[in-house]
C-alpha positions in Angstrom: -14.5 2.4 -11.4 -15.9 0.8 -8.0 -15.6 3.4 -5.1 -13.7 2.4 -2.5 -16.2 1.9 1.0 -15.2 3.5 4.3 -13.6 1.8 7.0 -15.9 1.3 9.4 -14.6 2.6 12.8 -15.4 -0.4 15.7 -16.9 0.7 18.9 -15.4 -0.3 22.3 -15.9 -3.1 23.6 -16.8 -3.5 27.4 -13.6 -4.6 30.1 -10.7 -4.1 27.6 -7.5 -3.4 28.8 -5.7 0.2 28.0 -1.9 2.2 27.5 -1.1 7.1 27.4 1.0 9.1 25.4 1.0 13.1 24.4 -2.1 13.7 22.2 -1.9 13.9 18.1 -4.1 15.7 15.9 -4.8 13.5 12.9 -6.4 10.1 11.9 -4.4 6.8 11.8 -3.3 6.2 8.6 -1.5 2.8 8.6 0.5 3.6 5.9 4.8 2.9 6.0 5.6 6.4 4.2 4.2 8.9 7.0 5.9 12.1 5.8 8.4 13.6 8.4 6.9 16.0 11.0 8.0 18.9 13.4 5.0 18.4 15.5 6.0 16.8 18.8 2.6 15.9 19.6 2.1 13.6 17.2 2.4 9.8 18.4 3.9 6.6 16.2 4.3 3.2 16.4 7.0 2.2 14.7 7.7 -1.6 14.0 10.8 -2.5 14.9 10.8 -6.3 14.0 8.7 -8.7 12.6 7.3 -8.7 8.7 6.4 -4.9 8.7 9.6 -4.2 10.1 10.4 -0.1 9.2 6.5 0.8 8.9 5.3 3.9 10.7 1.1 4.0 11.8 0.0 7.3 13.3 -2.1 7.1 16.7 -5.4 8.8 16.1 -7.0 10.2 19.6 -10.3 11.8 17.0 -12.1 8.0 17.3 -13.0 5.5 19.8 -10.5 2.6 19.4 -7.0 2.7 17.2 -7.5 -1.5 16.3 -4.1 -3.3 16.5 -4.6 -7.0 13.9 -4.0 -8.8 11.2 -8.1 -8.3 9.5 -7.8 -6.2 6.6 -10.0 -3.1 8.9 -8.2 -2.6 11.5 -6.7 0.6 11.6 -3.0 -0.3 12.3 -2.7 -3.9 10.3 0.4 -5.8 11.1 0.9 -9.0 8.9 2.0 -11.7 11.8 0.5 -15.3 11.4 1.1 -15.6 15.3 -1.3 -12.2 15.8 -5.2 -12.5 16.4 -7.1 -10.6 13.5 -8.3 -7.9 16.4 -5.4 -8.4 18.8 -4.9 -5.2 20.8 -6.3 -1.6 20.9 -4.9 1.8 21.6 -8.1 4.6 22.7 -6.9 8.2 23.6 -7.9 9.2 26.9 -8.8 13.1 27.1 -8.6 12.9 31.2 -5.0 12.1 31.1 -4.4 13.1 28.1 -2.3 10.2 26.9 -2.7 6.9 24.6 -4.1 3.8 27.0 -3.5 -0.2 25.2 -5.7 -3.1 26.0 -5.5 -6.8 24.6 -8.6 -7.9 23.2 -8.7 -11.3 24.0 -6.3 -12.0 21.8 -4.6 -15.1 21.7 -1.0 -15.1 22.6 -1.6 -11.9 24.4 -0.1 -8.4 24.2 3.0 -7.7 26.2 4.1 -4.3 27.4 7.8 -3.9 27.7 7.6 -7.6 28.4 5.0 -7.8 30.6 1.5 -9.5 29.4 -1.3 -6.7 29.7 -3.6 -7.7 32.3 -5.7 -4.4 32.6 -5.9 -1.3 30.4 -2.3 0.5 31.0 -0.7 4.0 30.0 1.6 4.2 27.0 4.6 6.5 27.3 7.1 7.4 24.7 9.7 4.8 24.4 7.7 1.8 25.6 7.7 -1.7 23.5 4.5 -3.4 22.5 4.9 -7.3 21.6 2.2 -8.8 19.4 3.4 -12.5 18.7 7.2 -11.8 16.4 5.9 -8.2 16.3 7.7 -5.6 18.2 6.3 -2.0 18.3 8.1 0.8 20.0 6.1 3.9 20.5 7.7 7.2 19.0 7.4 10.8 18.9 7.3 12.1 15.2 10.1 14.4 15.7 12.7 11.4 17.0 15.4 9.8 15.8 14.1 6.6 15.4 11.1 8.0 13.6 13.0 9.5 11.0 15.5 6.5 10.3 12.2 4.0 10.1 11.4 6.6 7.5 14.4 6.3 5.3 14.5 2.7 6.0 11.0 2.4 4.6 11.7 4.8 1.2 15.1 2.1 0.8 13.2 -0.9 1.6 9.6 -0.1 -0.5 10.1 2.4 -3.1 12.2 2.4 -6.4 15.0 4.9 -6.3 14.8 6.5 -9.7 11.2 6.7 -10.1 9.6 7.1 -6.3 7.0 4.3 -7.7 6.5 1.2 -5.1 8.8 -1.2 -6.0 8.7 -4.8 -6.6 8.9 -6.1 -3.3 5.8 -4.2 -2.1 3.7 -4.8 -4.9 4.5 -8.9 -4.4 3.7 -8.3 -0.6 0.6 -6.0 -1.4 -0.5 -8.7 -4.0 -0.6 -11.5 -1.4 -2.6 -9.3 1.5 -5.0 -8.1 -1.8 -5.6 -11.3 -3.4 -6.5 -12.8 0.6 -8.8 -10.2 0.7 -10.5 -10.5 -2.5 -11.0 -13.8 -2.3 -12.7 -13.4 1.1 -15.3 -11.1 0.1 -16.0 -12.1 -3.1 -15.1 -8.7 -4.3 -13.0 -7.9 -7.6 -9.1 -7.2 -7.4 -8.0 -5.7 -10.6 -4.1 -5.6 -12.1 -2.8 -3.5 -15.2 1.0 -4.2 -16.4 2.1 -1.3 -18.2 5.2 -1.6 -20.7 6.2 2.3 -22.6 6.5 1.4 -25.9 9.4 1.0 -28.1 11.4 2.7 -25.4 14.7 1.1 -26.1 14.2 4.0 -29.2 13.9 6.7 -26.6 17.1 6.0 -24.8 18.8 5.5 -28.2 17.7 8.8 -29.4 17.7 11.2 -26.6 20.2 9.3 -24.0 19.5 7.5 -21.0 18.6 10.5 -18.7 16.1 11.7 -21.1 14.7 8.1 -20.5 15.0 8.5 -16.7 13.1 11.4 -16.9 10.1 10.0 -18.8 10.4 7.2 -16.4 9.8 9.6 -13.5 7.0 11.4 -15.5 5.2 8.3 -16.3 5.3 7.3 -12.4 3.7 10.8 -11.8 1.0 10.6 -14.5 -0.2 7.0 -13.6 -0.4 8.8 -9.9 -2.7 10.8 -10.9 -5.1 9.3 -13.1 -5.8 6.2 -10.3 -7.4 6.6 -6.8 -5.2 7.3 -3.9 -5.9 3.6 -2.2 -4.8 2.2 -5.7 -1.0 0.9 -5.9 1.7 2.2 -8.7 4.8 0.2 -8.2 7.3 0.0 -10.7 7.8 -3.8 -12.1 11.1 -3.8 -13.4 12.8 -1.9 -16.4 10.2 0.2 -18.5 7.2 -2.0 -16.6 5.1 -0.5 -13.8 2.1 -2.2 -12.2 -1.3 -0.9 -11.0 -3.1 -2.2 -8.3 -6.7 -1.7 -8.0 -8.8 -3.2 -5.3 -12.6 -4.1 -6.1 -12.2 -3.6 -9.8 -13.8 -5.6 -12.1 -13.3 -6.1 -15.9 -15.2 -3.3 -17.2 -14.2 -0.6 -14.5 -10.4 -1.6 -15.2 -11.2 -1.4 -18.7 -11.7 2.3 -18.2 -8.8 2.8 -16.4 -6.8 1.5 -18.9 -8.1 3.7 -21.9 -7.5 6.7 -19.4 -4.3 5.8 -18.4 -3.4 4.8 -22.5 -4.9 8.2 -23.4 -3.4 10.2 -20.5 -0.1 9.2 -21.1 -0.5 9.7 -25.3 -1.1 13.5 -24.1 1.5 13.5 -21.8 3.6 15.7 -22.8 7.0 14.7 -22.3 9.5 16.4 -22.9 13.7 16.9 -22.1 16.4 19.7 -22.5 13.3 21.5 -24.5 12.6 18.2 -27.0 9.5 16.7 -26.7 9.6 13.0 -26.7 6.6 10.8 -27.9 5.2 8.0 -25.7 3.0 5.7 -25.2 1.8 2.2 -23.4 0.8 -0.9 -23.8 -1.5 -2.2 -21.2 -2.7 -5.9 -20.0 -5.2 -6.3 -17.4 -6.1 -9.1 -15.1 -8.9 -9.5 -12.6 -8.7 -12.0 -9.7 -12.3 -13.3 -10.5 -10.9 -15.4 -13.7 -11.2 -18.9 -13.5 -8.2 -19.0 -14.4 -6.4 -17.0 -11.4 -6.0 -19.0 -8.0 -3.3 -16.8 -6.4 -0.8 -13.4 -7.2 1.5 -15.3 -9.5 -1.2 -16.3 -11.6 -2.7 -13.1 -11.7 0.7 -11.5 -12.9 0.7 -14.6 -15.3 -2.7 -13.8 -17.0 -2.0 -9.7 -16.7 1.4 -10.4 -19.0 -0.3 -12.7 -21.6 -2.6 -9.5 -21.5 0.0 -7.3 -22.1 1.7 -9.3 -24.9 -1.6 -9.6 -26.8 -1.7 -5.5 -26.7 1.9 -5.1 -28.1 1.0 -7.8 -30.9 -2.1 -5.7 -31.6 0.4 -2.5 -32.2 0.9 -0.8 -29.0 -0.9 2.5 -27.8 -3.8 0.0 -26.7 -4.6 -2.4 -23.9 -6.1 -6.0 -23.6 -7.9 -8.1 -21.0 -7.0 -11.7 -20.3 -10.5 -13.4 -21.0 -12.2 -16.0 -18.5 -11.0 -18.7 -21.8 -7.2 -17.7 -21.8 -8.2 -16.0 -24.9 -7.3 -12.2 -24.9 -10.1 -9.3 -25.1 -10.2 -5.6 -25.9 
């Protein structure tokens, strides 16, 4: 599989306005499910309103700038059409031992506590940062607001049974990943997986065993793919794996590995072994039949159906001519 490219870190721009907060020890993650921390020095930006409500971003003090904006390379990516690609920046000031925020010449400006930034300003815990229709709150990792945001994200974006990302998250991620793939001319791979004869598992061993199989399957899938790949429960016994910068050949390698890992997965319930296999359909964004997220899913579903027809426990690729190949 094509390895993920390291994210370039931008250099500071002269004449920027900036803001101050307690120090923090880790690099920014830009993810919404940051684990709960007892470190009172960790500082977060929590999305309070907007498309990404509930998302949590750590602020880093060990890099020149934390860029906030719409672009994929932003350290704090905010999916808001009203903000600029590179909208604002936060940096750690070693003299004051706090964070400073500045506007990067954005189209609509950056507000700190309802006042437009005209120069670099210090941030404080509890401050509100406004960008377009999005409002971010500065918070310590140990505050109740941070804990509540984590819980809100867990409910909104994670499947309650398996802990995998849910359909809602996958749909949103597909939109952003397709846009990225089209802008950069890079392939995006989507694998749709379906458990073979799952009804027989429930009928033979019971629904609790079926739940255990789904939970084990999620773990297996995440063990076999890159950390940046998205594993989501699409519905029922169907899962999806979304892989950035993955062409047809690389996706086929992943699919084969997943099939064999599940086949050898050692599924058990109440001491009883359970034979489990999956069928996989692959679609690539560069396929001429793919012009958006919906058609990418449709092509992967067609390939999955072909894998089922071929005898299950195998994978098929949606080709560029609507036929399906192995």
